[in-house]
N, C-alpha and C positions, 0 to 999 in steps of 0.2 A: 786301360781306364787311368791310370796316372799321367799316361801320356796325352789323350785329351784333354783333362782338367790343365795338365802343363800349358797347352798350348793354350786355352783358354785367358788363364792365368798371364802371362806371356803377352798375349795379346790388348789384355787389358792395358798390364804397364807400359808396354808401347804407348798404346794412344795416351792414354794419360799424362807420359812422362814427354811425349813429343809436340804432342796436337793442344794439350791444353783442356782438351776432351775429353771423356772418355767413352766412345762410341758402341755402343753396349745392347745387342739387341738379342733378344726372344722369339725362341723359337718352340711351337706347339704344333704337334704333329696327332692328329682327334683319328682314332682308329675307325669310331661307331660314330659316324656320321647323321646319323640318324637319332642322336642324342641331344637334347637342349643343352641349352647350358645351364638349365635350372630342372635340372633332373630331379625326381620326389627325394625328397629332406626332407632332416628336422623340419625347418623351419615354414616349411608351408602351410602350419596351424598360425604362424603367425599375422598378425593383423596387413604390416605393411607387404607382405606376401602375396594376399591377397590382392590387396589394393592395386600392386604393381600388374599384376597377370590380370587385372580387369581393366585398368588404364587401355594395356597392350589390346585384349582383345574389341575394346571400344574405339582403338584408334586413335589413342588421341598421348601415344608417345613419340620421340621424334625415332631419325635413323637409326642414330647410338644407343639409343634407350632400348630400340624393337630388336636389336641386332640378339640381346642378351637375355631377353622374354619368348623371342621367335624356338619354330617347332626343329629347328637344326643348328649344326654347327659345320664349318667348314675344313675340307679335309687337313687343311694346313693354313697356319696363319705365322705372322712374321712382324712384331713390332720392333720399331727403332725405341729404344726405352730413355734415350736421350731428350728425342725432341716428341716422345707420344706417350709419357709414362701413363695416364691412361690406358692404354693400349683399345685407341677405337680406332686407328687406321693399317687395315693390315696390309703390307707389303706385297703379299704373297705374287699378286699381280701385275705389280708395279715394274713400269717400263727402262726405269736406273739401273743402270748398271751397278751399282754399288749393291742396291738390293738383290738383286739377279744374284753374285759372287754371293751376299750371305747367305742367301737362300742356299744355296747350293753349298755351301762350306756347311752350315748345319746340319742339313738331311744329310751330311756322306759324317758328321759328328754323332749323328744319332744311328744311322744305321750301322757302325762300327760298335755304340755300345751295347746296341740290340744283341751285335753276332757276339762279340768278346765277351757278355755276363750272360747269353742265352736268355734274355728280359721276353717272356711269354704275355706281354702287353698287346702283343697284336693279334694273337689271337681268343678268340670266345671263350669263354670261363667253361672249365668241364662243369657235367652234370654234377659229378661230386663236391665239389666246389660250390655249385650254385646250392644243391641240398645242406651243407653243410652252414651256410650264410642262411638259409629259410631255419634251421634246426635254431641258429643264434636268435634271430631276430623276428620268425614268424611273418606275420601279415604285414611288418615292415619292410620285405623284400618286397618292391612295387616293379621293379621293371621286369620288363617285356620277356625278358631272356629263361625270368623263375618262373615263366607259361608252360614252358615245355616239358621243368620236371617236376612241377604241380600237375600238369594231364595225365603225367602216367600213371 
């Protein structure tokens, strides 16, 4: 892990010192692409969330706004945080060489992290884990995976 973090820091220092700009990409791997960005949450009962969802259903949001309220999300996301600090232009399907290289590099970093740390985030939650969340949160545990343990 220290090697991966060191590689990232070295790259940032190099870019900042030699190019006077920091090129910093953000990579996101979504293992549950059937989940919307706005999963059920504590803010759902707030007025602004209800308005946002209503505007989406009425087709009154632009493409960027709709993306975050839509029903799913992409398997991968790559953003150039220097040029796109609000993360609205996903570069995963970009034809530019630099983007393809960054995507490959970030995939490798994530893969090494998963293997080195035995990260379990890529696997579905166990029934025992889901039951523990239900015991803690009760009816507020609303995502669809809880249905499989509630129905047993």
